[in-house]
C-alpha positions in Angstrom: -54.1 -8.9 -16.9 -54.6 -5.8 -18.9 -52.0 -4.9 -21.6 -50.8 -1.9 -19.6 -50.0 -4.1 -16.6 -48.1 -6.6 -18.8 -46.2 -3.7 -20.4 -45.3 -2.2 -17.0 -44.3 -5.6 -15.7 -42.1 -6.3 -18.7 -40.4 -2.9 -18.3 -39.8 -3.6 -14.6 -38.4 -7.0 -15.3 -36.1 -5.6 -18.0 -34.8 -2.9 -15.6 -34.2 -5.5 -12.9 -32.4 -7.7 -15.4 -30.1 -4.8 -16.5 -29.4 -3.9 -12.9 -28.3 -7.4 -12.1 -26.3 -7.9 -15.3 -24.7 -4.5 -14.8 -23.8 -5.2 -11.2 -22.1 -8.5 -12.1 -20.3 -7.0 -15.1 -19.0 -4.0 -13.1 -17.9 -6.3 -10.3 -15.9 -8.4 -12.7 -14.3 -5.3 -14.2 -13.5 -4.0 -10.7 -11.7 -7.3 -9.8 -9.8 -7.2 -13.1 -8.7 -3.6 -12.5 -7.8 -4.2 -8.9 -5.3 -6.9 -10.0 -3.8 -4.5 -12.5 -3.5 -1.6 -10.0 -1.8 -3.8 -7.5 1.0 -4.5 -9.9 1.3 -0.8 -10.6 1.3 0.2 -7.0 4.7 -1.3 -6.1 6.6 1.2 -3.9 10.3 1.8 -4.6 12.8 3.7 -2.5 14.6 6.8 -3.7 18.4 6.1 -2.9 19.1 9.7 -2.1 16.3 10.9 0.2 14.9 7.4 1.1 11.3 8.3 0.2 9.0 5.5 -1.0 7.1 6.3 -4.1 4.9 4.3 -6.5 7.0 2.8 -9.3 4.5 4.2 -11.9 5.3 7.8 -10.8 9.1 7.4 -10.1 11.8 8.7 -12.4 13.7 5.6 -13.7 17.4 5.5 -14.4 19.5 2.4 -15.5 23.0 3.1 -14.1 26.0 0.7 -14.0 23.8 -2.3 -14.7 21.2 -1.6 -12.0 17.8 0.1 -12.0 17.2 3.1 -9.8 14.0 5.0 -9.1 13.9 8.7 -7.9 11.2 10.9 -6.5 12.4 14.0 -8.4 14.8 15.2 -11.0 16.9 16.8 -8.2 17.4 13.5 -6.4 18.3 11.8 -9.7 20.8 14.6 -10.5 22.4 14.4 -7.0 22.7 10.6 -7.3 24.3 10.7 -10.7 26.7 13.5 -9.7 27.8 11.6 -6.6 28.2 8.3 -8.5 30.0 9.3 -11.7 32.0 6.5 -13.2 
């Protein structure tokens, strides 16, 4: 084989190796991220308007020893006004 063919074959093998290793690595990262995103995608119900929203995006309030999640500041305000203690 000529040196040019050996060089081209080496480059192609290196590219093939990187594609395979990159595919395995990105798949492992994807599986890891999907587990994390599942935990963050828990839906919670707003006690005022009964809309379900992702916990990560909800407005959280700890009131009278319980946790409440709201879709907006307006719903939070309505709830706190109606449940003053």
